[in-house]
MDTraj code that builds the backbone (N, CA, C; nanometers):
import mdtraj as md
import numpy as np

residues = "MET LEU SER LYS PHE ALA ARG ILE SER LEU VAL SER THR ALA LEU ALA PRO ILE PHE LEU THR LEU TRP PHE ILE ASP PHE SER LYS ASP TRP MET TRP SER ARG GLY THR LEU PHE LEU ALA SER ALA LEU ALA LEU THR LEU ILE CYS LEU CYS LEU LEU SER LEU SER LYS SER GLN LEU GLU LYS LEU HIS VAL GLU ILE SER SER VAL LYS THR ALA ASP SER GLU ILE GLY GLY PHE ILE LEU VAL TYR LEU LEU PRO LEU ILE ASN GLU SER ALA LEU LYS ILE ASN CYS THR ILE LEU ILE PHE VAL MET CYS LEU LEU PHE ILE VAL VAL LEU LYS SER ASN ALA TYR HIS PHE ASN PRO LEU LEU GLY PHE LEU GLY TYR HIS PHE TYR GLU ILE THR VAL VAL GLY GLU VAL SER TYR ILE LEU ILE SER LYS LYS THR ILE ARG ASN CYS ARG ASN ILE LYS GLU VAL VAL HIS ILE SER GLU TYR MET ILE LEU GLU ALA".split()
xyz = np.array([
    [10.9006, -2.9536, -2.5077],
    [10.8538, -3.0056, -2.3819],
    [10.7484, -2.9103, -2.3254],
    [10.6539, -2.9653, -2.2516],
    [10.5511, -2.8831, -2.1893],
    [10.6133, -2.7929, -2.0835],
    [10.5545, -2.6760, -2.0655],
    [10.6001, -2.5864, -1.9599],
    [10.5663, -2.6474, -1.8244],
    [10.6258, -2.5937, -1.7202],
    [10.5994, -2.6439, -1.5858],
    [10.4500, -2.6285, -1.5528],
    [10.3905, -2.5167, -1.5907],
    [10.2475, -2.4948, -1.5651],
    [10.1630, -2.5996, -1.6375],
    [10.1979, -2.6311, -1.7622],
    [10.1224, -2.7308, -1.8385],
    [10.1374, -2.8693, -1.7772],
    [10.2578, -2.9025, -1.7306],
    [10.2777, -3.0333, -1.6650],
    [10.1974, -3.0419, -1.5354],
    [10.1962, -2.9335, -1.4580],
    [10.1161, -2.9311, -1.3347],
    [9.9682, -2.9449, -1.3688],
    [9.9264, -2.8791, -1.4749],
    [9.7862, -2.8897, -1.5184],
    [9.7528, -3.0325, -1.5591],
    [9.8437, -3.0966, -1.6316],
    [9.8206, -3.2357, -1.6733],
    [9.8124, -3.3285, -1.5524],
    [9.8982, -3.3065, -1.4540],
    [9.8927, -3.3869, -1.3319],
    [9.7601, -3.3643, -1.2597],
    [9.7143, -3.2401, -1.2554],
    [9.5888, -3.2116, -1.1846],
    [9.4692, -3.2808, -1.2494],
    [9.4795, -3.3121, -1.3775],
    [9.3679, -3.3812, -1.4434],
    [9.3497, -3.5232, -1.3905],
    [9.4524, -3.5758, -1.3230],
    [9.4403, -3.7084, -1.2624],
    [9.3373, -3.7092, -1.1493],
    [9.2976, -3.5906, -1.1031],
    [9.1992, -3.5809, -0.9946],
    [9.0554, -3.5919, -1.0457],
    [9.0351, -3.5865, -1.1760],
    [8.8993, -3.5910, -1.2317],
    [8.8200, -3.7139, -1.1851],
    [8.8775, -3.8341, -1.1845],
    [8.7985, -3.9500, -1.1366],
    [8.7571, -3.9379, -0.9895],
    [8.8397, -3.8714, -0.9079],
    [8.8016, -3.8516, -0.7680],
    [8.6779, -3.7625, -0.7608],
    [8.6784, -3.6534, -0.8372],
    [8.5621, -3.5643, -0.8378],
    [8.4379, -3.6349, -0.8913],
    [8.4561, -3.7199, -0.9899],
    [8.3429, -3.7959, -1.0435],
    [8.2872, -3.8911, -0.9368],
    [8.3755, -3.9538, -0.8616],
    [8.3323, -4.0428, -0.7528],
    [8.2571, -3.9639, -0.6455],
    [8.3094, -3.8467, -0.6103],
    [8.2412, -3.7631, -0.5103],
    [8.1034, -3.7201, -0.5591],
    [8.0953, -3.6851, -0.6867],
    [7.9645, -3.6487, -0.7423],
    [7.8685, -3.7664, -0.7301],
    [7.9143, -3.8859, -0.7657],
    [7.8260, -4.0023, -0.7605],
    [7.7796, -4.0312, -0.6174],
    [7.8700, -4.0177, -0.5207],
    [7.8322, -4.0397, -0.3804],
    [7.7206, -3.9434, -0.3414],
    [7.7390, -3.8163, -0.3736],
    [7.6387, -3.7161, -0.3383],
    [7.5086, -3.7381, -0.4146],
    [7.5193, -3.7665, -0.5425],
    [7.4016, -3.7861, -0.6274],
    [7.3223, -3.9094, -0.5848],
    [7.3916, -4.0150, -0.5456],
    [7.3228, -4.1400, -0.5128],
    [7.2485, -4.1346, -0.3791],
    [7.2730, -4.0343, -0.2989],
    [7.2032, -4.0224, -0.1707],
    [7.0542, -3.9972, -0.1901],
    [7.0195, -3.9111, -0.2837],
    [6.8774, -3.8811, -0.3061],
    [6.8397, -3.8786, -0.4541],
    [6.9337, -3.9160, -0.5395],
    [6.9131, -3.9212, -0.6837],
    [6.8587, -3.7893, -0.7389],
    [6.9062, -3.6817, -0.6825],
    [6.8686, -3.5475, -0.7268],
    [6.9970, -3.4680, -0.7511],
    [6.9892, -3.3691, -0.8362],
    [7.1029, -3.2798, -0.8565],
    [7.1142, -3.1918, -0.7345],
    [7.2350, -3.1778, -0.6829],
    [7.2551, -3.0999, -0.5605],
    [7.3930, -3.0361, -0.5626],
    [7.4462, -3.0121, -0.4413],
    [7.5781, -2.9476, -0.4328],
    [7.6867, -3.0317, -0.4990],
    [7.6630, -3.1598, -0.5125],
    [7.7592, -3.2480, -0.5779],
    [7.7812, -3.2139, -0.7240],
    [7.6939, -3.1311, -0.7782],
    [7.7088, -3.0880, -0.9174],
    [7.8422, -3.0164, -0.9378],
    [7.8908, -2.9502, -0.8335],
    [8.0217, -2.8842, -0.8413],
    [8.1322, -2.9875, -0.8659],
    [8.1200, -3.1050, -0.8032],
    [8.2176, -3.2125, -0.8268],
    [8.2127, -3.2586, -0.9720],
    [8.0906, -3.2745, -1.0248],
    [8.0757, -3.3165, -1.1644],
    [8.1341, -3.2115, -1.2586],
    [8.1058, -3.0852, -1.2314],
    [8.1602, -2.9768, -1.3148],
    [8.3129, -2.9761, -1.3092],
    [8.3693, -3.0033, -1.1917],
    [8.5154, -3.0080, -1.1779],
    [8.5735, -3.1230, -1.2594],
    [8.5093, -3.2392, -1.2531],
    [8.5564, -3.3551, -1.3301],
    [8.5515, -3.3257, -1.4795],
    [8.4432, -3.2656, -1.5249],
    [8.4304, -3.2324, -1.6677],
    [8.5326, -3.1267, -1.7100],
    [8.5556, -3.0267, -1.6253],
    [8.6537, -2.9222, -1.6568],
    [8.7948, -2.9817, -1.6664],
    [8.8295, -3.0695, -1.5730],
    [8.9614, -3.1327, -1.5773],
    [8.9769, -3.2219, -1.6996],
    [8.8692, -3.2882, -1.7397],
    [8.8727, -3.3703, -1.8609],
    [8.8976, -3.2824, -1.9835],
    [8.8302, -3.1698, -1.9892],
    [8.8490, -3.0767, -2.1007],
    [8.9918, -3.0223, -2.1036],
    [9.0456, -2.9891, -1.9871],
    [9.1845, -2.9417, -1.9783],
    [9.2799, -3.0483, -2.0308],
    [9.2575, -3.1725, -1.9931],
    [9.3423, -3.2830, -2.0374],
    [9.3391, -3.2958, -2.1894],
    [9.2192, -3.2954, -2.2457],
    [9.2056, -3.3064, -2.3917],
    [9.2745, -3.1903, -2.4625],
    [9.2584, -3.0705, -2.4096],
    [9.3218, -2.9527, -2.4703],
    [9.4735, -2.9607, -2.4635],
    [9.5268, -3.0020, -2.3486],
    [9.6724, -3.0132, -2.3343],
    [9.7310, -3.1156, -2.4309],
    [9.6632, -3.2293, -2.4464],
    [9.7131, -3.3312, -2.5390],
    [9.7056, -3.2821, -2.6829],
    [9.5966, -3.2174, -2.7166],
    [9.5810, -3.1642, -2.8521],
    [9.6849, -3.0567, -2.8818],
    [9.7033, -2.9641, -2.7881],
    [9.8040, -2.8589, -2.8068],
    [9.9446, -2.9167, -2.8129],
    [9.9715, -3.0190, -2.7334],
    [10.1037, -3.0822, -2.7370],
    [10.1330, -3.1379, -2.8752],
    [10.0345, -3.2078, -2.9320],
    [10.0542, -3.2675, -3.0648],
    [10.0729, -3.1625, -3.1728],
    [10.0042, -3.0487, -3.1586],
    [10.0102, -2.9488, -3.2656],
    [10.1189, -2.8437, -3.2447],
    [10.1568, -2.8155, -3.1212],
    [10.2485, -2.7047, -3.0945],
    [10.3918, -2.7457, -3.0609],
    [10.4088, -2.8639, -3.0032],
    [10.5439, -2.9044, -2.9663],
    [10.6194, -2.9587, -3.0871],
    [10.7506, -2.9478, -3.0810],
    [10.8344, -2.9948, -3.1909],
    [10.8235, -3.1461, -3.2049],
    [10.7979, -3.1894, -3.3277],
    [10.7891, -3.3324, -3.3567],
    [10.9307, -3.3870, -3.3768],
    [10.9570, -3.4978, -3.3112],
    [11.0881, -3.5597, -3.3188],
    [11.0762, -3.6976, -3.3806],
    [11.1673, -3.7297, -3.4703],
    [11.1722, -3.8633, -3.5285],
    [11.2282, -3.9567, -3.4226],
    [11.1692, -4.0742, -3.4113],
    [11.2131, -4.1693, -3.3101],
    [11.2253, -4.3075, -3.3726],
    [11.3278, -4.3788, -3.3292],
    [11.3482, -4.5168, -3.3720],
    [11.3443, -4.6040, -3.2478],
    [11.2366, -4.6788, -3.2330],
    [11.2141, -4.7586, -3.1129],
    [11.2769, -4.8969, -3.1307],
    [11.3537, -4.9387, -3.0301],
    [11.4160, -5.0709, -3.0384],
    [11.3384, -5.1763, -2.9600],
    [11.2631, -5.1341, -2.8557],
    [11.1801, -5.2299, -2.7826],
    [11.0596, -5.1586, -2.7234],
    [10.9539, -5.2359, -2.7052],
    [10.8297, -5.1798, -2.6500],
    [10.7665, -5.2827, -2.5568],
    [10.7114, -5.2323, -2.4468],
    [10.6446, -5.3184, -2.3495],
    [10.5265, -5.2399, -2.2936],
    [10.4107, -5.3038, -2.2829],
    [10.2931, -5.2334, -2.2330],
    [10.3125, -5.1917, -2.0875],
    [10.2604, -5.0748, -2.0529],
    [10.2670, -5.0251, -1.9152],
    [10.1268, -4.9931, -1.8635],
    [10.0240, -5.0379, -1.9354],
    [9.8857, -5.0122, -1.8935],
    [9.8533, -5.0754, -1.7588],
    [9.9114, -5.1901, -1.7304],
    [9.8750, -5.2635, -1.6090],
    [9.9180, -5.1927, -1.4816],
    [10.0151, -5.1039, -1.4884],
    [10.0647, -5.0353, -1.3695],
    [9.9608, -4.9423, -1.3081],
    [9.8613, -4.9061, -1.3835],
    [9.7637, -4.8097, -1.3357],
    [9.6684, -4.8685, -1.2326],
    [9.6604, -5.0017, -1.2262],
    [9.5675, -5.0680, -1.1342],
    [9.5828, -5.0257, -0.9892],
    [9.7048, -5.0132, -0.9414],
    [9.7281, -4.9726, -0.8033],
    [9.6741, -4.8343, -0.7726],
    [9.6859, -4.7449, -0.8689],
    [9.6381, -4.6093, -0.8458],
    [9.4863, -4.6003, -0.8472],
    [9.4196, -4.6944, -0.9121],
    [9.2736, -4.6935, -0.9134],
    [9.2206, -4.7028, -0.7702],
    [9.2896, -4.7759, -0.6846],
    [9.2471, -4.7866, -0.5452],
    [9.2392, -4.6495, -0.4787],
    [9.3331, -4.5624, -0.5106],
    [9.3321, -4.4282, -0.4532],
    [9.2058, -4.3539, -0.4953],
    [9.1634, -4.3764, -0.6171],
    [9.0447, -4.3076, -0.6667],
    [8.9167, -4.3597, -0.6022],
    [8.9237, -4.4784, -0.5463],
    [8.8060, -4.5350, -0.4810],
    [8.7992, -4.4999, -0.3324],
    [8.9017, -4.4351, -0.2791],
    [8.9012, -4.3986, -0.1378],
    [8.7787, -4.3188, -0.0944],
    [8.7287, -4.2263, -0.1745],
    [8.6091, -4.1533, -0.1298],
    [8.4907, -4.2450, -0.0994],
    [8.4852, -4.3617, -0.1603],
    [8.3746, -4.4535, -0.1341],
    [8.3804, -4.5129, 0.0058],
    [8.4981, -4.5128, 0.0670],
    [8.5123, -4.5656, 0.2023],
    [8.4243, -4.4868, 0.2988],
    [8.4147, -4.3579, 0.2776],
    [8.3341, -4.2726, 0.3639],
    [8.1846, -4.2892, 0.3400],
    [8.1459, -4.3619, 0.2380],
    [8.0046, -4.3778, 0.2060],
    [7.9269, -4.4363, 0.3228],
    [7.9884, -4.5253, 0.3996],
    [7.9173, -4.5868, 0.5115],
    [7.8809, -4.4834, 0.6172],
    [7.9567, -4.3779, 0.6286],
    [7.9261, -4.2723, 0.7246],
    [7.8312, -4.1688, 0.6646],
    [7.7956, -4.1816, 0.5375],
    [7.7067, -4.0911, 0.4653],
    [7.7540, -3.9467, 0.4635],
    [7.8814, -3.9273, 0.4800],
    [7.9375, -3.7941, 0.4641],
    [8.0821, -3.8072, 0.4194],
    [8.1307, -3.7051, 0.3572],
    [8.2662, -3.7065, 0.3051],
    [8.3567, -3.6333, 0.4036],
    [8.4630, -3.6976, 0.4455],
    [8.5587, -3.6346, 0.5340],
    [8.6532, -3.5518, 0.4476],
    [8.6243, -3.4236, 0.4404],
    [8.6992, -3.3354, 0.3498],
    [8.8461, -3.3255, 0.3866],
    [8.8785, -3.3292, 0.5130],
    [9.0181, -3.3189, 0.5549],
    [9.0992, -3.4357, 0.4995],
    [9.0481, -3.5560, 0.5159],
    [9.1179, -3.6747, 0.4648],
    [9.1226, -3.6717, 0.3125],
    [9.0132, -3.6334, 0.2507],
    [9.0073, -3.6282, 0.1048],
    [9.1087, -3.5292, 0.0485],
    [9.1163, -3.4116, 0.1056],
    [9.2120, -3.3108, 0.0581],
    [9.3548, -3.3604, 0.0768],
    [9.3823, -3.4240, 0.1917],
    [9.5158, -3.4788, 0.2158],
    [9.5517, -3.5832, 0.1108],
    [9.4609, -3.6767, 0.0833],
    [9.4862, -3.7828, -0.0148],
    [9.5065, -3.7223, -0.1536],
    [9.4236, -3.6240, -0.1908],
    [9.4369, -3.5616, -0.3226],
    [9.5708, -3.4888, -0.3357],
    [9.6111, -3.4172, -0.2318],
    [9.7404, -3.3475, -0.2355],
    [9.8561, -3.4468, -0.2430],
    [9.8465, -3.5539, -0.1665],
    [9.9502, -3.6568, -0.1689],
    [9.9612, -3.7195, -0.3077],
    [9.8487, -3.7555, -0.3655],
    [9.8477, -3.8124, -0.5001],
    [9.9079, -3.7149, -0.6012],
    [9.8681, -3.5890, -0.5928],
    [9.9181, -3.4866, -0.6840],
    [10.0702, -3.4758, -0.6753],
    [10.1237, -3.4689, -0.5544],
    [10.2687, -3.4542, -0.5359],
    [10.3428, -3.5771, -0.5855],
    [10.2920, -3.6964, -0.5553],
    [10.3577, -3.8200, -0.5990],
    [10.3638, -3.8264, -0.7511],
    [10.2527, -3.7978, -0.8167],
    [10.2502, -3.8050, -0.9629],
    [10.3403, -3.6983, -1.0237],
    [10.3362, -3.5770, -0.9698],
    [10.4184, -3.4680, -1.0232],
    [10.5671, -3.4952, -1.0052],
    [10.6076, -3.5352, -0.8867],
    [10.7502, -3.5535, -0.8580],
    [10.8085, -3.6792, -0.9209],
    [10.7254, -3.7769, -0.9503],
    [10.7771, -3.9003, -1.0090],
    [10.7660, -3.9015, -1.1608],
    [10.7175, -3.7920, -1.2199],
    [10.6939, -3.7856, -1.3646],
    [10.6055, -3.9010, -1.4106],
    [10.5125, -3.9408, -1.3272],
    [10.4276, -4.0564, -1.3549],
    [10.2933, -4.0149, -1.4120],
    [10.2960, -3.9358, -1.5175],
    [10.1712, -3.8895, -1.5779],
    [10.0871, -4.0060, -1.6286],
    [10.1514, -4.1167, -1.6584],
    [10.0771, -4.2309, -1.7112],
    [9.9944, -4.2998, -1.6040],
    [10.0056, -4.2572, -1.4786],
    [9.9188, -4.3100, -1.3742],
    [9.7918, -4.2272, -1.3655],
    [9.7536, -4.1672, -1.4737],
    [9.6343, -4.0844, -1.4803],
    [9.5242, -4.1667, -1.5474],
    [9.4294, -4.2210, -1.4707],
    [9.3248, -4.3050, -1.5301],
    [9.2407, -4.2295, -1.6330],
    [9.2368, -4.0982, -1.6205],
    [9.1610, -4.0194, -1.7176],
    [9.2145, -4.0426, -1.8584],
    [9.3457, -4.0521, -1.8726],
    [9.4040, -4.0797, -2.0039],
    [9.3590, -4.2164, -2.0549],
    [9.3513, -4.3137, -1.9653],
    [9.3017, -4.4462, -2.0029],
    [9.1558, -4.4400, -2.0462],
    [9.0743, -4.3644, -1.9722],
    [8.9331, -4.3484, -2.0085],
    [8.9179, -4.2821, -2.1445],
    [9.0135, -4.1954, -2.1792],
    [9.0091, -4.1243, -2.3074],
    [9.0662, -4.2075, -2.4221],
    [9.1050, -4.3320, -2.3928],
    [9.1482, -4.4233, -2.4977],
    [9.2980, -4.4306, -2.5207],
    [9.3760, -4.3713, -2.4320],
    [9.5211, -4.3753, -2.4483],
    [9.5783, -4.5011, -2.3834],
    [9.6878, -4.5504, -2.4423],
    [9.7613, -4.6647, -2.3901],
    [9.9013, -4.6165, -2.3530],
    [9.9645, -4.6896, -2.2639],
    [10.0953, -4.6509, -2.2138],
    [10.1943, -4.7636, -2.2394],
    [10.3115, -4.7257, -2.2878],
    [10.4140, -4.8231, -2.3217],
    [10.5482, -4.7794, -2.2660],
    [10.6232, -4.8757, -2.2149],
    [10.7634, -4.8520, -2.1820],
    [10.8399, -4.8817, -2.3095],
    [10.9095, -4.7816, -2.3612],
    [10.9845, -4.8034, -2.4846],
    [11.1320, -4.7734, -2.4609],
    [11.2126, -4.8331, -2.5430],
    [11.3549, -4.8021, -2.5463],
    [11.3851, -4.7599, -2.6888],
    [11.4496, -4.6459, -2.7018],
    [11.4865, -4.5979, -2.8348],
    [11.6302, -4.6381, -2.8629],
    [11.6667, -4.6317, -2.9901],
    [11.8044, -4.6603, -3.0280],
    [11.8930, -4.5647, -2.9494],
    [11.9928, -4.6186, -2.8837],
    [12.0766, -4.5415, -2.7925],
    [12.0488, -4.5786, -2.6476],
    [11.9549, -4.6733, -2.6283],
    [11.9231, -4.7303, -2.4973],
    [11.8648, -4.6316, -2.3961],
    [11.7907, -4.5318, -2.4426],
    [11.7198, -4.4408, -2.3532],
    [11.5756, -4.4882, -2.3441],
    [11.5228, -4.4953, -2.2206],
    [11.3869, -4.5438, -2.1994],
    [11.2917, -4.4278, -2.1733],
    [11.1694, -4.4430, -2.2238],
    [11.0636, -4.3437, -2.2059],
    [10.9311, -4.4154, -2.1811],
    [10.8350, -4.3399, -2.1339],
    [10.6965, -4.3849, -2.1339],
    [10.6320, -4.3173, -2.2538],
    [10.5746, -4.3972, -2.3411],
    [10.5065, -4.3470, -2.4604],
    [10.3562, -4.3519, -2.4360],
    [10.2887, -4.2416, -2.4656],
    [10.1427, -4.2351, -2.4588],
    [10.0930, -4.2362, -2.6021],
    [10.0036, -4.3294, -2.6329],
    [9.9546, -4.3429, -2.7699],
    [9.8102, -4.3911, -2.7697],
    [9.7352, -4.3486, -2.8697],
    [9.5986, -4.3999, -2.8871],
    [9.6019, -4.5352, -2.9571],
    [9.7137, -4.5675, -3.0194],
    [9.7251, -4.6920, -3.0939],
    [9.7625, -4.8092, -3.0036],
    [9.7222, -4.9267, -3.0458],
    [9.7726, -5.0487, -2.9863],
    [9.8974, -5.0847, -3.0660],
    [10.0106, -5.0837, -3.0013],
    [10.1376, -5.1041, -3.0721],
    [10.1741, -5.2515, -3.0715],
    [10.1870, -5.3048, -3.1912],
    [10.2284, -5.4444, -3.2071],
    [10.3644, -5.4529, -3.2756],
    [10.4073, -5.3403, -3.3327],
    [10.5342, -5.3371, -3.4035],
    [10.6044, -5.2052, -3.3702],
    [10.7287, -5.2131, -3.3248],
    [10.8059, -5.0944, -3.2874],
    [10.8173, -4.9927, -3.4003],
    [10.8158, -5.0405, -3.5215],
    [10.8393, -4.9526, -3.6363],
    [10.7173, -4.8701, -3.6754],
    [10.6026, -4.8958, -3.6129],
    [10.4814, -4.8217, -3.6474],
    [10.4802, -4.6798, -3.5916],
    [10.5620, -4.6512, -3.4936],
    [10.5681, -4.5179, -3.4342],
    [10.6907, -4.4474, -3.4916],
    [10.6672, -4.3352, -3.5569],
    [10.7766, -4.2630, -3.6223],
    [10.8038, -4.1271, -3.5587],
    [10.6968, -4.0549, -3.5170],
    [10.7140, -3.9203, -3.4629],
    [10.6472, -3.9084, -3.3273],
    [10.7159, -3.8363, -3.2387],
    [10.6659, -3.8134, -3.1042],
    [10.6908, -3.6676, -3.0659],
    [10.6287, -3.6272, -2.9563],
    [10.6604, -3.4981, -2.8946],
    [10.6947, -3.5263, -2.7488],
    [10.7915, -3.4505, -2.6958],
    [10.8311, -3.4661, -2.5561],
    [10.7326, -3.3909, -2.4683],
    [10.6740, -3.4611, -2.3716],
    [10.5885, -3.3957, -2.2727],
    [10.6735, -3.3565, -2.1525],
    [10.7593, -3.4475, -2.1097],
    [10.8523, -3.4209, -2.0000],
    [10.9808, -3.4983, -2.0295],
    [11.0702, -3.5007, -1.9340],
    [11.1998, -3.5647, -1.9559],
    [11.1874, -3.7108, -1.9969],
    [11.0893, -3.7829, -1.9407],
    [11.0796, -3.9257, -1.9669],
    [10.9437, -3.9670, -2.0229],
    [10.8648, -3.8700, -2.0669],
    [10.7328, -3.8984, -2.1219],
    [10.7264, -3.8415, -2.2636],
    [10.6801, -3.9248, -2.3562],
    [10.6605, -3.8790, -2.4927],
    [10.5194, -3.9156, -2.5366],
    [10.4687, -3.8394, -2.6295],
    [10.3346, -3.8588, -2.6819],
    [10.3461, -3.8806, -2.8314],
    [10.2776, -3.9823, -2.8806],
    [10.2806, -4.0075, -3.0250],
    [10.2226, -3.8858, -3.0963],
    [10.2932, -3.8396, -3.1983],
    [10.2503, -3.7183, -3.2702],
    [10.1453, -3.7502, -3.3746],
])
top = md.Topology()
chain = top.add_chain()
for i, resn in enumerate(residues, 1):
    res = top.add_residue(resn, chain, resSeq=i)
    for name in ("N", "CA", "C"):
        top.add_atom(name, md.element.get_by_symbol(name[0]), res)
traj = md.Trajectory(xyz[None], top)
Protein backbone atom coordinates (compact mmCIF):
# COMPACT_ATOMS: atom_id res chain seq x y z
CA MET A 1 0.00 0.00 0.00
CA LEU A 2 1.15 3.56 -0.62
CA SER A 3 2.51 5.48 2.33
CA LYS A 4 0.41 8.26 3.82
CA PHE A 5 2.68 10.85 2.16
CA ALA A 6 2.26 9.16 -1.25
CA ARG A 7 -1.54 9.03 -0.85
CA ILE A 8 -1.60 12.73 0.09
CA SER A 9 0.58 13.45 -2.93
CA LEU A 10 -1.78 11.50 -5.19
CA VAL A 11 -4.77 13.41 -3.81
CA SER A 12 -2.97 16.72 -4.39
CA THR A 13 -2.59 15.84 -8.08
CA ALA A 14 -6.37 16.25 -8.36
CA LEU A 15 -5.70 20.01 -8.16
CA ALA A 16 -3.82 20.05 -11.49
CA PRO A 17 -6.95 20.83 -13.59
CA ILE A 18 -7.73 23.79 -11.30
CA PHE A 19 -4.25 25.21 -11.89
CA LEU A 20 -4.63 24.63 -15.62
CA THR A 21 -7.94 26.52 -15.57
CA LEU A 22 -6.34 29.39 -13.64
CA TRP A 23 -3.51 29.53 -16.14
CA PHE A 24 -5.98 29.69 -19.02
CA ILE A 25 -7.96 32.50 -17.35
CA ASP A 26 -4.81 34.55 -16.89
CA PHE A 27 -3.40 33.70 -20.33
CA SER A 28 -6.65 34.50 -22.14
CA LYS A 29 -6.76 38.05 -20.77
CA ASP A 30 -3.96 39.28 -23.03
CA TRP A 31 -2.78 36.10 -24.78
CA MET A 32 0.71 36.65 -23.40
CA TRP A 33 2.80 34.63 -20.98
CA SER A 34 2.56 36.23 -17.56
CA ARG A 35 2.29 35.44 -13.86
CA GLY A 36 -0.19 32.72 -14.79
CA THR A 37 2.79 30.69 -15.95
CA LEU A 38 3.21 29.65 -12.31
CA PHE A 39 -0.24 28.01 -12.51
CA LEU A 40 0.78 26.15 -15.67
CA ALA A 41 4.04 25.01 -14.05
CA SER A 42 2.08 23.79 -11.01
CA ALA A 43 -0.33 21.82 -13.21
CA LEU A 44 2.57 20.22 -15.10
CA ALA A 45 4.44 19.41 -11.87
CA LEU A 46 1.36 17.76 -10.36
CA THR A 47 0.85 15.76 -13.56
CA LEU A 48 4.45 14.55 -13.38
CA ILE A 49 4.01 13.61 -9.70
CA CYS A 50 0.89 11.62 -10.59
CA LEU A 51 2.65 9.73 -13.38
CA CYS A 52 5.62 8.97 -11.12
CA LEU A 53 3.42 7.72 -8.27
CA LEU A 54 1.49 5.39 -10.58
CA SER A 55 4.67 4.09 -12.17
CA LEU A 56 6.36 3.54 -8.80
CA SER A 57 3.24 1.84 -7.46
CA LYS A 58 3.24 -0.65 -10.32
CA SER A 59 6.94 -1.40 -9.97
CA GLN A 60 7.52 -1.19 -6.20
CA LEU A 61 4.36 -2.37 -4.49
CA GLU A 62 3.66 -6.05 -3.95
CA LYS A 63 1.66 -7.58 -6.78
CA LEU A 64 -1.36 -9.52 -5.62
CA HIS A 65 -3.28 -12.14 -7.56
CA VAL A 66 -6.94 -11.21 -7.78
CA GLU A 67 -10.03 -13.09 -8.88
CA ILE A 68 -12.78 -10.66 -9.84
CA SER A 69 -16.37 -11.85 -9.62
CA SER A 70 -18.09 -8.68 -10.90
CA VAL A 71 -17.15 -5.40 -12.52
CA LYS A 72 -19.04 -2.17 -13.12
CA THR A 73 -17.73 1.05 -14.65
CA ALA A 74 -17.26 3.98 -12.26
CA ASP A 75 -16.05 6.55 -14.82
CA SER A 76 -19.38 8.38 -14.82
CA GLU A 77 -19.08 9.40 -11.16
CA ILE A 78 -16.38 11.90 -12.00
CA GLY A 79 -18.82 14.25 -13.76
CA GLY A 80 -19.95 15.93 -10.55
CA PHE A 81 -16.41 16.75 -9.54
CA ILE A 82 -15.69 18.37 -12.90
CA LEU A 83 -17.99 21.20 -11.81
CA VAL A 84 -15.62 21.95 -8.94
CA TYR A 85 -12.78 22.31 -11.40
CA LEU A 86 -14.76 24.85 -13.38
CA LEU A 87 -15.39 27.10 -10.37
CA PRO A 88 -12.44 29.38 -11.17
CA LEU A 89 -14.22 30.33 -14.40
CA ILE A 90 -17.06 31.86 -12.38
CA ASN A 91 -14.73 34.68 -11.39
CA GLU A 92 -13.90 35.36 -15.04
CA SER A 93 -16.72 37.90 -15.27
CA ALA A 94 -15.01 39.98 -12.59
CA LEU A 95 -11.67 39.66 -14.48
CA LYS A 96 -9.88 38.69 -11.32
CA ILE A 97 -9.47 35.57 -9.28
CA ASN A 98 -10.77 35.61 -5.72
CA CYS A 99 -7.88 33.80 -4.07
CA THR A 100 -9.63 33.41 -0.73
CA ILE A 101 -12.56 31.52 -2.25
CA LEU A 102 -10.26 29.54 -4.53
CA ILE A 103 -8.01 28.41 -1.67
CA PHE A 104 -11.07 27.45 0.41
CA VAL A 105 -12.55 25.38 -2.45
CA MET A 106 -9.19 23.69 -3.15
CA CYS A 107 -8.70 22.81 0.53
CA LEU A 108 -12.26 21.51 0.77
CA LEU A 109 -11.82 19.37 -2.33
CA PHE A 110 -8.49 18.05 -1.05
CA ILE A 111 -9.96 17.04 2.34
CA VAL A 112 -13.05 15.42 0.81
CA VAL A 113 -11.02 13.33 -1.62
CA LEU A 114 -8.43 12.36 1.01
CA LYS A 115 -10.91 11.42 3.74
CA SER A 116 -13.27 9.54 1.45
CA ASN A 117 -10.50 7.52 -0.26
CA ALA A 118 -12.00 8.82 -3.50
CA TYR A 119 -8.82 8.98 -5.55
CA HIS A 120 -10.84 8.00 -8.60
CA PHE A 121 -12.47 11.44 -8.53
CA ASN A 122 -9.21 12.77 -9.93
CA PRO A 123 -9.89 13.96 -13.50
CA LEU A 124 -6.16 14.01 -14.12
CA LEU A 125 -6.19 10.21 -14.05
CA GLY A 126 -8.97 10.26 -16.64
CA PHE A 127 -6.97 12.68 -18.81
CA LEU A 128 -4.01 10.28 -18.55
CA GLY A 129 -6.15 7.48 -19.99
CA TYR A 130 -7.13 5.60 -16.84
CA HIS A 131 -10.58 4.08 -16.31
CA PHE A 132 -12.27 3.37 -13.01
CA TYR A 133 -14.25 0.28 -12.12
CA GLU A 134 -16.19 -0.88 -9.10
CA ILE A 135 -15.16 -4.50 -8.71
CA THR A 136 -16.04 -7.28 -6.34
CA VAL A 137 -13.48 -9.97 -5.74
CA VAL A 138 -14.16 -13.54 -4.70
CA GLY A 139 -15.03 -13.24 -1.02
CA GLU A 140 -17.42 -10.33 -1.68
CA VAL A 141 -14.96 -7.49 -0.97
CA SER A 142 -15.46 -4.41 -3.14
CA TYR A 143 -12.73 -2.12 -4.47
CA ILE A 144 -12.24 0.66 -6.97
CA LEU A 145 -9.92 -0.59 -9.69
CA ILE A 146 -7.84 1.87 -11.72
CA SER A 147 -6.81 0.49 -15.10
CA LYS A 148 -5.68 1.73 -18.50
CA LYS A 149 -7.65 -1.12 -20.07
CA THR A 150 -11.28 -1.16 -21.03
CA ILE A 151 -12.51 -4.19 -19.11
CA ARG A 152 -15.09 -6.33 -20.84
CA ASN A 153 -14.29 -9.57 -19.04
CA CYS A 154 -13.59 -9.99 -15.30
CA ARG A 155 -10.98 -12.64 -16.01
CA ASN A 156 -8.71 -10.28 -17.95
CA ILE A 157 -7.34 -8.70 -14.77
CA LYS A 158 -5.02 -11.03 -12.88
CA GLU A 159 -2.62 -8.87 -10.82
CA VAL A 160 -3.11 -5.65 -8.91
CA VAL A 161 -1.34 -3.51 -6.34
CA HIS A 162 -3.07 -1.93 -3.34
CA ILE A 163 -2.94 1.86 -3.37
CA SER A 164 -5.16 2.26 -0.30
CA GLU A 165 -7.65 0.20 1.66
CA TYR A 166 -10.28 0.28 -1.09
CA MET A 167 -8.30 1.31 -4.17
CA ILE A 168 -6.30 -1.05 -6.36
CA LEU A 169 -4.29 -0.43 -9.50
CA GLU A 170 -3.89 -2.95 -12.28
CA ALA A 171 -0.29 -4.17 -12.19
